[in-house]
N, C-alpha and C positions, 0 to 999 in steps of 0.2 A: 362905569361911564365910557361912553363911547368916544373914541377920538375921531374928530372929524378931519383933521388936518394930515393924519398919516394914513397914506394909502397903503394898502396891502399889495406887495409885489406880486405880479402875476407869475406863474410858475414857467410857463413856456417861454416867454421873453428872457426871463432871468436865467434859465438853463442855456439858451441860445447865446446869451451874452457871455456867460462864463465859458462855454465851449469855445467861442471866437477868441476870448482873451487868453485862454490856455493853449489852443491849438495853433493859431496864427504865428505867434513868436517861435513856437516849437518847429513848425513848418519851415520858416524862414532860416532858423538856425540849422536844420537838417540840410537845406539847399546850399547854405553858405559853406558848411563843413565839407559837404560832398563836392562842391565846385573847387575849393581849395585843395583838397586831397587828390581829387582827379587831375587838377592842374599840375600838381608836383609829380604825380606818377607819370603823366604824359611827358613831362620835361625830362624825367630820368629815363624813360624808354627812348625817347628821341636821341638824347645824348648817347646812349648805348648803341643805337642804330648807326648814328654818325660815325662813332668810333669803329664799329664793326665793318662799315662800308668803306671807311678810310683805309682800314688795314686790309681789306679784300682788294681795293683798288691798287694799293702799293704792291700787294702780293701778285696780282695779275700783271701789272706793268713789269715786274721783275721777271715772271714767268714768260712774258713776251720777249724780253731783251736778252735773257740769259742764253738761249741757244745762239742768238746772233753774236753775243759777246764771246762765246766759245769758238764760234767760226772766225771771228776776227783774231782771237788770240792764236788759233791754229795757223792763220795766214802770217802772222807777225813771227811766230816761231819758225816757219819756213824761211822767211826773210833773213832772220837772224842766223840760222844755220847754212843757208845757201844764199849768200850775198848776191850772186849773179841771176838768181831764179827770176826775179822782177825786172831785170836788165833788158829782157827780150820779150817778144810776143808769145813765148811758150807758156807764160804764166796766164794768158787771157783765158785759156780753158778752166783753169783752176779758179779764176775769179767768177767765171760764169757758173761754175758748179756751186759756188757760195751763193750767187744771186738767185738761182732757181730753187734754193732750199726753202724759201718762204716768199709769199706774195707781199709781205711787209718790207722786204728789202727792195729798195728802188735801184740802188747802185752799189757796187763794190769797187773800190779803187785803191791804188798804192803809188805813192810818190817816193822816189828815190833820191839819194843824197846829191846826185848830179842835176837833179830838177827834172828828170824824166818822169813820165806819168802813164799808168795803165788803168784802164777802167772797163768793167762790164756793167751794162745799165739796161734798164727797162726803157723803152721808147713810148711816150705819149703821142699818139698820132696827130694831136692837135697843136703840138709844140715845134716849131721849126728847128732844124739842126743845120747850123752855118747858113742862116738866112733862107733856107729851102724847107718846104714841107717834107717829111719822110715819105718814101713810096708806100703804096698800099700794102698792107700785110706785114709791115715791120713791127716786130714786137721787142727785139733786143738789139743791142749794138756793143761792139768792141770799140773802145776809144784808146788812143795812145798818142803821146807825144814823146819823141825820142831826142834827147839832147846829149847822148853819148858821143864820144870822139869828136867833140867841137862841131857836130853838124848843126845846121840851122833848124830850129824846132818848127815842125809842121804838125798841125792838129789833124789826125786821122780817124775816120770812123768806118767800121766794117758794119754793115747793117744785116740783120738776120731776121727771118720770118719765124724760125723756131730755134731749137737748141743745136740743130745741124744745118739748117737751110739758109744759105747765103743769098741776099737779095741784091746787095751792091755795096759800093764803098764811096767815100767822099774824102777830099783832101781840102783843107782850108787854103785859101789864097789871100795874100796880103798879111796884114799884121794879126797875130793870134794871141791868144792868152799863153803866157809862158810862165811855168812856175819857177821861181827863183832857186838857184842851186842852194842846198842845204850845207850847213857846216856840220862837222863832226863833233 
């Protein structure tokens, strides 16, 4: 007897349907697993890179400041051994030798217990010195304020075109910045 109500499934559509039912979920599972594992790998690599770059940045900063720290320690040792060394302008050449050691050093200065001040510094041609623009070609300056022997503090600048070439000098008039005397 022949069954009229039961249709025979066709082979091609049934194979296609079975293929889709089996492969589409597997495909989406593979994509999901790959996405999640790649995300965790990317995060772990990113964290490793951030840590490496952080350590490198700290090391580079220390490498940049360690020579300057050594120069400052040397200047402090001279001041401790020869207490009168920074009391006169003979120290300015030494301060200048520290200044020209690196382009990163903008100024080198020393303040003494009596409130005197000595500085070797680079000059920015666009920044006024004592309310006047520096002369053309000025690259460096010696600056000092002498408060020894009860003298009235005056802010002095000796302007230089190079390590040996003097351009001019300036003295402050009127009220100037005055470092307070330091206690021992």
